C-alpha angles and dihedrals in degrees: 000000000000121000093242091054090050089052091047092050090050091052091048090053091048092052088068091057115095092209097061114080116190137329098297092059092044089054093046089052093049093046098061091045090050091048093053092047094050092043091055093046087058092045089058090054093048091049090059094045102045125067094199096043117164123181110246092214130034107287096238089065095055110110094242092060100053110011111030097073107081089205092049129114115325142161119028092346091060092044093051091048093051097043102035101034118013098046096038093049096044094046090050098039116146098227117147111207093232099044102033107018095162090052088049089055090054093048091050091047091054097042092096101017121116138191105230098174117105099181114075094195091056089045089055089051090053091049092049090051091051089052088065088074114077109205093184087068108089093216092055090044089063089050087067088086087060090053088054093050089049092048093045093048087053091046089052092053087046085066100249097153119210096029102129127177105209106223111253091236092060093044092050093046093051093047091044091055095044090048099198112210134211109281096023118120110240122197142181108188092195099033103166108184092347104260096146093042094049091048092048090048091052092046094054092041094050096044109029113017112100106152141033088255089055089052091052090050092050091055090061094050098070119091128173141163125200125182101200122071100224100050088042091056090046091049092052089049090049091052091050089052091052090056101262098142096194112028093182089135089070099090127196107223146073112293090206092056099097131059113277090229091060095062112107097171120130104201120184100197132024121184114174150143101208119201111269136188089037130106124226125239119271115286098020091103089060087074088070132071111282095246091048099050119130138143093226105114098211092053092052092048092050090055091048093050092052089049099049098042114106121234103287089013114151130220138189112191131179110220135169125249087254090072091054097052100025120117138204111040089005089062091052092050092049090048090052091046093054093044097048100032140037102245091195103163140026115186109200110212122209125242120285100031089125097042128171092024102054142347094215112129113243141196136198114229116201117193142159123212124233108046126063122247118265099171135006118214116209122202119189109209108218128211112258117260111293095010119118097174141353123249141165094283094040107038126170114280128218091231089068089071093060091097090057091046092051091048096043104091125178131311091208091071093038092260090291092168094059117113132190112252136165086281102035133060138162128229123191122230089242090061091047091051089049088053090053089247095301099156095181091110117165124224106269090205096057124067118224106281113213111212123207094179105127092210091055094043090051091050092049089050091050091047090051091048090053091049091048089050091051092047090048089053091050092049090050089052092048092048091045091052092046092050091047094051088045089054091048091049089059 
């Protein structure tokens, strides 16, 4: 049975339970169960490997001892065990981060988790369904990405705005170009369910890990922060599945929540798709320099990334068109970016890459900290032959990026091998300054193509509406601040 049909069956069972209200709760319920199952699968491996193995949580709460037996406890007995024992004990676990880091991970994972189900017999049915997936099997382990996509699609339809699943093709391309090495710190400051981190982990493991000591070093390289409880729990589970035994570096919180000046991180590689189009909660902008304050999430993340990158640190960041042409604070941020970093490449992605989540047009900015920008290369990524748009059944594929990879060249020699083509063109920093840092530069080799495709026109309209909404929010903030300072002046 496929993973997605197991997930669907689980959701169908949950729909019969009076305690679970809507998709978001169903997904929350499934996520903590999934976490415990995956955690225990890894525990069984560690038990075999380590001579001095000690369980990080009391043994009776390990999945194998209460959930694995399909004829095990059920009904009210199961419900009482979960509500009155399991949750209470795991939320209140004494697990110091230094002495029992895996226990600490469990405690963190359960800090905001909740059992919504009220029917113990249905809960047993859900557990038995989950047991059909074997996460010790490497093939099924890779299917975990499919579970995420399924869960995130459902989250999307549950109306949780801003939850984006970055298509695997885009994630792989960014990580492939950044080429993180063994020993380099790798971060995603808005890591969601951990797509970029998992991909970076696999890249280093496949290309640079030779020994058991290398594998231990790699586990310490991965750093992520996620604000929302559910994606955070899924990210931790994802990291466990990738073989990170102690994903304590996956923090649950808002990266933007502390003053920019207090960051002392020196991160070598950042690969991220920060939330955009949203506005941050009141007061967050005060963590940023007074002339760079804004409530636009993507703008704040871009400042943060520039700040925390080490000298020669590399970043690949997905950003909307609005960042490229936006003015005001956006202009100041782009000026800072080109002065402090070499913004060497902008890959312009076509419409529909993020279907079905959003129609907003996006770009990937690649930059390296430490030397100012002399030239920016633009690469317009075309649709493959015969494709007019991407959708759920025809998503973007990693192989499409082979033309960019072949063209890319080497930063060490200033990308001397790069040539202008129908898709690629170079713009000097002088021209960018003359344009007041408007980076929304059209392909000089392609005439304006007028589309009459209703689907595309509708998407463009929706994207414009979202941008108008975001601008309206910014205007409201500016007016609010002006009125407030006017009041204070009186």
